[in-house]
N, C-alpha and C positions, 0 to 999 in steps of 0.2 A: 504494499500500499503506499502510498506518495505518502511521504513524512507531512506536508502541509493538510493533506486532505483527512486526515488524521486528526490530526489537532483541530482542526475547524470540528468536525465530529468530536471531541472531546469536549469544545465550548458549547457548541451545541447542547450535550448530555448536560452539561454544567448549569445550562440556561435553563433545561427539563427539570433538574433538579432544585433547582430554586423555585419553581413553578410546585411543585409538589409541596416543599418545604411551605409556601406560602397557604397553602389549601389543608393544612394542617389544624385540629382544632386547638386552640389557647387553654390547654389542661397542662396536669404533671405531665404524666404519658405524652402527649403531641408535642410539648414544648422540650422534652430529654431527646424524642426522637428526631424534632427539628435540628435541636442543635449537633447531633449525631450525623444526622446525614448529609447537611451542610458544608459539614467537614469533610467527608467522605467522598462525596460525591462532587466537587469541585474542586479538589484537590489532583485529580489525575492529568487535568488539562497542565497544569503548572510545572508538575512535575516530569509530563511527557515533556513541556520545553526544555525543562533540564537537562532530560535524558538526550536532547537530540545537540546539547551545546556540552557533552560529556568528554572529559579528559583523558578517558584510557575506554578500552572495552568494557574493563570490570566496573566501571563505576557508570558506561552506558545503562549495562544490565543491573545493576543494584537500583537503578532511580527506576528501570520501568518494572522491577519488582517491586517497588516501592506503591508504584502507579498502578499495579497490577493488586497488591494489596487493598489497595482503598477502594476500585473497582468490587472486589470480592464484598469487603464491608456494607459498599453501598447496597447490592443486591440484598442481603442480609435483611438490611433494611426496607429495602422497597418491600419485601417478600412480609416484614413484620406488619409494614403496613395495610397490605394486599389483607393480608388473612386476618385481623384484627378488624379492617374496615371503618381504620382513621381517616375522616376528612372524605369530601366528594370528587375527590381528583382524579378526571378521567385519564389523565397522563401517564397512570401508575402501568398498564400493559406494556407501554410505548417504551418507557423508562428501561422496564425488567429485558425488554425483548433487545434494546441497546446495550444494556448494557452487558447482556450476555455475548453480545455480539464482541464488545468492545475485552473482555475477557479474552475469549476466545480467541484474538489479535494479539493480546499481548501475553499469552499462552506463548503462541508459537512466534511470534519475534523474541522475546525469550529463551527460549528452545532452542532458536536457529544462532542468536548471539552467544550461546553457552556454547554450543557444538564447535562454531568458528573462533572459538578462543584458542580451541585446544591444537 
């Protein structure tokens, strides 16, 4: 995948996450999940930006794995929102689908980068 296209997808994903967070109820659970989701769901884009400027292949893989870790955490929060039916957000299914696709891209990219480092 072209790096700029992936970066744009990650930024669009972050915008979607912001919309999801804004739809959550103002309750103890809603506020807790909102804080966690906004952190994990908006961090892959800047982490990928850092990976693109990595100082070495090892640094690149490390930063990509951080972004992957954040995407996986985001998926857990999205699943939690869906199962609990917190908020009326219609963007949850699309956010979950995009998160799954991004996870697959990052798994493949880190695997390839690890293999090429040998």
